[in-house]
C-alpha positions in Angstrom: 0.0 0.0 0.0 1.5 3.3 -1.0 1.3 6.4 1.2 -1.1 9.1 0.1 0.1 12.1 -1.7 0.9 15.1 0.4 -2.3 17.0 1.2 -4.5 14.1 0.3 -6.4 14.1 3.5 -7.4 16.5 6.2 -6.2 15.2 9.6 -7.6 18.2 11.6 -10.6 16.2 12.9 -8.6 13.1 14.0 -6.0 15.4 15.7 -8.8 17.2 17.5 -10.2 13.8 18.7 -6.8 12.7 19.8 -6.3 15.9 21.8 -9.6 15.4 23.6 -8.7 11.9 24.7 -6.7 12.8 27.8 -9.4 14.7 29.8 -12.2 12.3 29.0 -10.2 9.1 29.7 -8.9 10.6 33.0 -12.4 11.5 34.1 -13.7 8.0 33.2 -10.8 6.3 34.9 -11.1 8.4 38.1 -14.8 7.5 38.5 -14.1 3.8 38.3 -10.8 3.3 40.2 -12.2 4.1 43.7 -14.7 1.4 44.9 -18.2 2.7 45.2 -19.1 1.2 48.6 -20.4 2.7 51.8 -18.0 3.0 54.8 -17.9 0.0 57.0 -19.0 -2.5 54.3 -16.5 -5.1 53.2 -18.0 -6.0 49.8 -17.6 -3.8 46.8 -21.1 -4.3 45.4 -21.7 -2.4 42.2 -18.0 -1.8 41.5 -16.9 -3.2 38.2 -13.2 -2.3 38.5 -10.8 -0.9 35.9 -12.1 -3.1 33.1 -14.7 -0.8 31.7 -12.4 2.3 31.5 -9.8 0.1 29.8 -12.4 -1.0 27.2 -13.5 2.6 26.7 -10.0 3.9 26.3 -9.1 1.1 23.8 -12.3 1.7 21.8 -11.7 5.4 21.7 -8.1 4.9 20.6 -9.4 2.6 17.9 -11.9 5.2 16.7 -9.2 7.9 16.5 -7.0 5.4 14.5 -10.0 4.6 12.2 -10.8 8.3 11.5 -7.1 9.1 11.0 -6.8 6.2 8.5 -9.9 7.5 6.7 -8.5 11.0 6.5 -5.1 9.8 5.3 -6.8 8.0 2.4 -8.6 11.2 1.5 -12.1 9.9 2.3 -14.7 12.4 3.5 -15.7 12.0 7.2 -19.4 11.7 6.5 -19.1 9.5 3.4 -17.0 6.5 4.4 -16.1 3.7 2.0 -16.6 0.0 2.5 -13.2 -0.5 4.1 -13.9 2.2 6.7 -17.3 0.8 7.5 -15.8 -2.7 7.9 -13.3 -1.3 10.3 -16.0 0.5 12.2 -18.0 -2.8 12.4 -15.0 -4.6 13.8 -14.4 -1.8 16.3 -18.0 -1.9 17.5 -18.0 -5.7 17.8 -14.7 -5.6 19.8 -16.1 -3.0 22.1 -19.3 -4.9 22.7 -17.3 -8.1 23.3 -15.0 -6.3 25.8 -17.9 -4.8 27.7 -19.8 -8.1 27.9 -16.6 -9.8 29.0 -16.0 -7.3 31.8 -19.6 -7.5 33.0 -19.6 -11.3 32.9 -16.4 -11.5 34.9 -18.0 -9.0 37.4 -21.1 -11.3 37.7 -18.9 -14.3 38.4 -17.0 -12.5 41.1 -20.2 -11.2 42.7 -21.7 -14.7 42.6 -18.6 -16.3 44.1 -18.5 -13.8 46.9 -22.2 -14.3 47.7 -21.8 -18.1 48.0 -19.1 -17.9 50.7 
């Protein structure tokens, strides 16, 4: 695959998305790192852990990479081609699989702690 000619794509939007990553991911991570449990309780009921922020950060990084790839190929943002749509479908499927995996692991942990 050859690199696109100079000036073939506008990377202003992907760069803006990448710059917005830090505050958003920091906020999401800070809301999920501390266990949400009342004082005096030993169980962390309702706390999923760092899995969901990791899935969110990975999917956002994938989205920025996908939009950057689209821009470097000279494709318009609102008129993606088949390759971009396929990449988006793979990204959505991976995100859903990650969220389901984290939530299932959380359910198994909750069930194991309840049976003790």
